[in-house]
C-alpha positions as CSV (number, residue, x, y, z in Angstrom):
1,M,99.1,98.5,85.4
2,S,99.2,101.6,83.3
3,T,102.3,103.2,81.8
4,T,103.3,106.7,80.2
5,L,106.0,105.2,77.9
6,A,106.3,108.0,75.8
7,H,108.4,108.0,72.5
8,R,110.9,110.4,70.7
9,G,108.1,110.7,67.4
10,L,108.4,110.5,64.1
11,P,110.6,112.8,61.7
12,T,109.5,115.7,60.7
13,G,106.9,115.0,57.7
14,V,106.3,111.9,58.5
15,G,102.9,110.8,59.6
16,R,101.1,108.2,61.3
17,F,100.3,106.3,57.5
18,D,103.6,107.0,56.2
19,L,104.5,104.6,59.2
20,L,101.6,102.3,58.5
21,R,102.5,102.0,55.0
22,L,106.4,101.7,55.4
23,F,105.5,98.9,58.3
24,E,103.2,96.8,55.9
25,Q,106.0,97.0,53.6
26,V,108.4,95.0,55.7
27,A,106.8,93.3,58.3
28,M,106.2,89.8,56.4
29,P,109.4,89.9,54.2
30,G,111.6,91.6,56.8
31,F,110.5,90.6,60.2
32,G,108.0,87.4,59.3
33,L,104.8,88.9,60.7
34,S,101.6,87.0,60.0
35,S,99.2,88.6,58.0
36,T,96.8,89.1,61.2
37,A,99.5,90.7,62.9
38,V,99.9,93.4,60.1
39,A,96.1,93.7,60.0
40,L,96.0,94.3,63.9
41,V,98.6,96.9,63.5
42,R,96.6,98.9,60.9
43,H,93.7,98.7,63.0
44,Y,95.8,99.9,65.9
45,V,97.0,103.4,63.9
46,L,93.2,103.7,62.9
47,K,92.3,104.0,66.5
48,T,94.9,106.5,67.1
49,M,95.2,110.3,66.4
50,D,98.0,112.2,64.2
51,G,98.8,114.1,67.3
52,D,100.0,110.9,69.1
53,Y,102.9,110.7,67.4
54,L,104.7,114.0,68.1
55,S,107.9,113.7,70.4
56,G,107.2,113.1,74.0
57,R,103.6,112.2,73.6
58,I,102.0,108.3,74.6
59,C,100.7,106.6,71.2
60,A,98.3,103.8,72.7
61,V,95.1,102.1,72.4
62,W,93.3,100.4,74.9
63,T,90.0,98.8,73.2
64,Q,89.6,95.1,74.4
65,A,90.8,92.1,72.3
66,C,87.2,91.2,71.8
67,R,86.5,94.4,70.1
68,F,89.5,93.8,68.1
69,A,88.2,90.1,66.9
70,E,84.6,91.4,66.4
71,A,85.9,93.9,63.6
72,L,88.4,91.8,62.1
73,G,85.9,89.1,61.8
74,L,88.3,86.8,64.2
75,T,88.4,85.3,67.5
76,P,89.7,86.8,70.5
77,R,92.3,83.9,70.5
78,S,93.9,84.9,67.4
79,I,93.9,88.3,68.2
80,N,95.9,87.3,71.6
81,S,98.2,85.3,69.2
82,A,98.8,88.1,66.9
83,E,99.7,90.6,70.2
84,R,101.8,88.2,71.9
85,E,103.8,87.8,68.2
86,L,103.9,91.4,68.0
87,E,105.2,92.2,71.5
88,Q,107.9,89.6,71.1
89,A,109.0,91.0,68.0
90,G,109.3,94.1,70.0
91,F,106.6,96.3,67.9
92,I,104.2,96.7,70.9
93,V,104.2,96.7,74.8
94,R,101.2,95.1,76.3
95,N,100.5,96.4,80.0
96,A,97.2,95.2,81.0
97,G,95.2,96.5,84.2
98,I,93.7,94.2,86.6
99,N,92.6,90.9,85.2
100,G,93.5,92.0,82.1
101,E,91.1,94.6,82.0
102,R,92.3,97.8,79.2
103,A,91.7,101.4,80.2
104,G,93.2,105.0,79.2
105,D,92.5,108.7,79.4
106,R,92.9,111.0,76.9
107,Q,92.4,115.0,78.0
108,D,92.2,117.6,75.1
109,G,93.2,115.2,72.7
110,I,96.4,114.1,74.2
111,V,96.6,110.6,76.3
112,V,97.5,111.1,79.8
113,W,97.9,107.2,80.9
114,A,96.5,104.2,79.0
115,A,96.5,100.4,80.4
116,G,96.4,98.5,77.0
117,I,98.5,98.5,74.1
118,N,101.6,100.8,73.7
119,L,103.0,101.7,70.2
120,A,106.1,103.6,71.1
121,S,108.3,100.8,70.1
122,L,106.5,100.5,66.6
123,V,107.2,104.4,66.3
124,E,111.1,104.5,67.5
125,R,111.6,101.7,65.0
126,F,110.6,103.9,61.9
127,A,114.5,104.4,60.9
128,E,115.2,100.6,61.2
129,M,112.3,99.6,59.1
130,Q,113.4,102.2,56.7
131,A,116.7,101.1,56.3
132,K,115.5,97.5,56.0
133,A,112.9,98.4,52.9
134,I,116.1,100.1,51.0
135,S,118.0,97.1,51.7
136,S,115.1,94.9,50.7
137,P,116.3,92.7,47.6
138,C,112.9,93.5,46.1
139,H,113.5,97.4,46.3
140,P,111.3,99.6,44.9
141,A,108.9,96.7,45.1
142,V,110.5,94.7,42.0
143,P,110.2,90.9,42.7
144,R,112.3,88.4,41.8
145,R,111.3,85.0,40.1
146,D,112.9,82.0,38.8
147,P,112.8,82.2,34.7
148,S,112.1,78.7,35.0
149,T,108.9,78.7,36.7
150,G,107.4,80.3,34.0
151,P,105.9,84.1,33.6
152,A,105.2,86.3,36.7
153,H,101.7,86.9,37.8
154,P,99.7,89.5,35.6
155,R,99.6,92.9,36.4
156,G,97.3,93.8,39.6
157,G,97.7,90.0,40.6
158,R,99.8,91.1,43.3
159,R,97.8,93.8,44.6
160,R,94.7,91.3,44.5
161,S,96.2,88.4,46.5
162,E,96.9,91.2,49.1
163,R,93.3,92.1,49.1
164,A,92.1,88.4,49.3
165,E,94.9,88.1,52.1
166,T,93.1,91.2,53.8
167,I,89.4,89.4,53.5
168,L,90.6,86.0,54.6
169,P,93.8,86.3,56.6
170,D,96.0,83.3,56.1
171,G,93.5,81.6,53.9
172,R,91.3,81.0,56.9
173,T,88.6,78.4,56.7
174,A,87.9,78.5,60.1
175,R,84.2,78.7,61.2
176,I,82.4,82.3,60.9
177,T,79.3,82.8,63.3
178,N,78.5,86.3,62.6
179,I,76.3,86.7,59.5
180,D,77.3,90.4,59.1
181,R,81.2,89.2,58.7
182,L,79.9,86.4,56.2
183,I,77.6,89.3,54.0
184,A,80.9,91.8,54.2
185,I,82.8,88.8,52.8
186,R,80.9,87.6,50.2
187,E,80.6,91.3,49.0
188,A,84.3,91.8,49.2
189,L,84.6,88.5,47.1
190,S,82.2,89.3,44.5
191,A,84.1,92.7,44.0
192,M,87.1,91.0,43.2
193,L,85.8,88.6,41.1
194,A,84.7,91.5,39.3
195,A,88.1,93.0,39.0
196,I,89.3,90.0,37.8
197,E,87.1,89.7,34.5
198,H,87.7,93.0,33.9
199,H,91.6,92.3,33.8
200,P,93.4,93.3,30.2
201,E,93.9,89.6,29.8
202,S,90.3,88.9,30.2
203,G,88.9,91.6,28.1
204,P,89.2,95.5,27.6
205,E,89.3,97.1,31.1
206,P,86.6,99.6,31.7
207,D,86.9,103.6,32.3
208,P,87.9,103.6,35.8
209,R,85.9,107.1,35.8
210,A,82.6,105.4,35.1
211,L,80.2,104.0,37.9
212,K,78.8,101.9,34.7
213,T,80.6,99.5,32.8
214,S,79.4,97.5,29.9
215,D,81.0,94.0,29.1
216,A,79.6,94.6,24.9
217,P,81.9,93.6,22.3
218,E,83.2,96.4,20.4
219,E,82.6,94.9,16.7
220,N,82.8,96.5,13.1
221,C,79.5,96.0,11.7
222,A,78.3,97.1,8.2
223,P,76.3,100.2,8.9
224,N,72.6,100.2,8.8
225,I,71.7,103.0,6.1
226,Q,67.8,103.6,6.1
227,N,66.5,104.8,2.8
228,Q,63.0,105.8,4.8
229,N,62.1,108.0,7.6
230,S,62.2,106.3,10.9
231,P,59.1,106.7,13.0
232,R,61.1,106.4,16.3
233,R,63.1,109.6,17.6
234,C,66.2,109.7,17.3
235,T,67.1,111.6,20.7
236,A,70.1,109.8,22.5
237,P,69.4,109.0,26.1
238,A,70.2,110.8,29.0
239,R,73.4,110.3,30.4
240,D,73.4,109.6,34.2
241,P,74.9,113.0,36.0
242,L,76.8,110.1,38.5
243,D,78.9,109.2,35.5
244,C,81.3,112.1,36.0
245,I,82.0,112.2,39.7
246,R,85.2,110.4,40.2
247,P,86.6,109.2,43.4
248,V,89.0,112.2,44.1
249,T,85.8,114.4,43.2
250,A,83.6,112.4,45.7
251,L,86.2,113.0,48.5
252,M,86.1,116.8,48.2
253,V,83.0,116.4,50.5
254,A,84.1,113.5,52.3
255,T,85.1,114.0,56.4
256,E,88.4,113.8,57.6
257,S,88.3,110.5,59.2
258,Y,86.9,108.9,55.8
259,C,89.5,110.4,54.0
260,G,92.3,109.0,56.6
261,I,90.9,105.6,55.9
262,V,91.2,106.1,51.9
263,E,94.6,107.3,52.3
264,A,95.3,104.4,54.4
265,L,94.3,102.4,51.6
266,G,96.7,103.8,49.0
267,G,94.2,106.6,47.6
268,P,91.3,107.6,45.8
269,N,90.1,105.0,43.4
270,W,86.3,103.0,43.6
271,P,87.3,100.1,45.3
272,N,89.4,101.8,48.3
273,L,86.0,103.8,48.4
274,A,83.6,100.9,48.9
275,E,86.1,99.3,51.2
276,A,86.5,103.2,53.4
277,S,82.6,103.1,53.3
278,W,82.8,99.4,54.4
279,R,84.6,100.1,57.3
280,S,82.8,103.5,58.3
281,C,79.5,101.7,59.0
282,G,80.8,100.2,62.1
283,R,81.5,103.7,63.3
284,L,78.0,105.0,61.7
285,G,76.1,102.4,63.5
286,I,75.1,100.6,60.0
287,S,74.6,97.1,60.0
288,Q,76.6,94.9,57.8
289,S,73.1,93.4,56.4
290,T,72.1,97.1,55.8
291,W,75.4,97.9,53.6
292,G,75.2,94.5,51.9
293,R,71.4,95.2,50.8
294,A,72.9,98.8,49.5
295,C,75.5,97.1,47.3
296,Q,72.9,94.7,46.0
297,Q,70.3,97.7,45.4
298,F,72.9,100.2,44.2
299,G,76.1,98.7,43.3
300,R,79.4,99.1,45.5
301,E,80.1,102.3,44.1
302,R,76.9,104.0,44.2
303,A,76.4,102.3,48.0
304,A,79.9,103.7,48.7
305,L,78.7,107.3,47.9
306,N,75.8,106.7,50.2
307,V,77.6,105.9,52.9
308,L,80.2,108.7,52.3
309,L,77.3,111.1,52.1
310,I,75.6,109.8,55.3
311,D,78.9,110.2,57.3
312,R,79.3,113.7,56.6
313,N,75.6,114.9,56.7
314,A,75.6,113.2,60.2
315,G,78.1,115.6,61.6
316,L,75.9,118.5,60.5
317,P,74.3,121.0,63.1
318,L,70.8,121.1,63.9
319,G,69.0,123.3,61.1
320,P,70.4,122.0,57.9
321,P,67.4,119.9,55.3
322,Y,70.3,117.7,54.8
323,R,71.3,116.7,58.7
324,V,71.1,112.7,59.1
325,G,69.8,111.8,62.3
326,S,70.0,108.1,62.6
327,P,73.0,106.8,59.7
328,A,71.6,103.3,60.0
329,R,67.6,104.3,59.2
330,C,68.7,106.6,56.5
331,L,70.5,104.2,54.4
332,A,67.9,101.5,55.0
333,G,65.1,104.1,53.7
334,M,67.6,105.0,50.6
335,V,67.4,101.3,49.6
336,R,63.5,101.0,50.2
337,R,62.7,104.1,48.3
338,A,65.3,103.0,45.6
339,G,62.8,100.1,44.4
340,S,59.7,102.8,44.3
341,A,60.4,106.6,44.0
342,G,64.0,106.2,43.6
343,V,66.9,108.1,45.1
344,N,68.4,111.5,43.6
345,L,71.7,110.5,45.0
346,A,73.3,113.2,42.5
347,G,70.7,116.0,43.8
348,L,72.0,115.2,47.0
349,F,75.9,114.7,46.4
350,R,75.4,118.7,45.0
351,A,73.6,119.9,47.9
352,T,76.1,118.5,50.2
353,E,79.0,120.0,48.3
354,R,77.5,123.2,48.1
355,N,77.0,122.8,52.3
356,V,80.9,122.0,52.4
357,Q,81.7,124.9,50.5
358,Q,79.6,127.2,52.2
359,A,81.1,126.3,55.7
360,P,84.1,128.6,56.3
361,S,85.8,127.0,59.2
362,Q,85.4,123.3,57.7
363,S,86.6,124.5,54.3
364,Q,89.6,126.1,55.8
365,C,90.6,122.8,57.5
366,L,89.7,120.5,54.7
367,G,92.0,122.8,52.5
368,H,95.0,122.3,54.7
369,L,94.2,118.7,54.4
370,W,93.8,118.3,50.9
371,S,96.7,120.3,50.0
372,R,98.8,117.8,51.3
373,R,97.0,114.7,49.7
374,L,96.1,116.0,46.4
375,A,100.1,116.1,46.0
376,H,100.4,112.3,45.1
377,W,96.8,111.4,44.4
378,P,96.2,111.6,40.5
379,I,93.4,113.9,39.4
């Protein structure tokens, strides 16, 4: 059956991503939920809209469990188990239609009815979760440890553990038959390995603003003083124009949905942009195999910029020369051209930046969005 279960809304000034961050903070330590259940709620929230969390609205999703399983790289049985776990914990209400079918209707951006997963309970328990987070012994995020167990994890260790848990929930070793999912897991694990290799205890940490890093040691050597003119030119190599692009600068031309994913991941940095681009591939119709080839050809940071620009230019109206008709073919063409003529990614970024600045309505909308986000994102 369908439901019109409404809720009383979130407190003033609290958005859906604030609710998601609070839930992720207390779900496992406070309510004993599994990482699969937490990842599923994150997927629920990304499927909703900001208006669904206003007082008197219906906040629900009606995507089939098999689609959630495909998006998260799990089996439908795992999704059903996680949904049952969330229902027993009182965070969702399941009310599928005949034969378990899920459906709903959204008119003018407002859900009028839905038969699927209702999130009213999650919204109503915001105050409870906030109180549990404040009363947590680890608040504010300072873990306790027994001195006899040795030193705590190095800086960033917990963050990498949480990211590994997201890549392979519960340390899964179940059989994965989807080749695109396997490629995505390989790329994510490669990025984690690179982050571990650049940890402060493993060597000097690279500049987070740069797209290129160097593992060359810094050593003091005796100067090589030449006593005669050198036939070689002493001109310094040209600097890559992409080196000056920082994550927060890249997001200035991103779409609102892309920025929402980055905000949910914790803010603008290169790993979060790479994760957001990987998630956006499904929405843009880009296969994970094409994404994997782009990462191999450009590196994860430049591949993330490619998808960000494709996402922005895919929404342009007919007419502009940079409009993208088929995101999948566009990214595949960039990969092919990179091996021959090369891709002027810096020029494409600057052109997209000019197009955004020349669109008054779009700039006004993004201005309101960034006035809230730049307050807590480092520039």
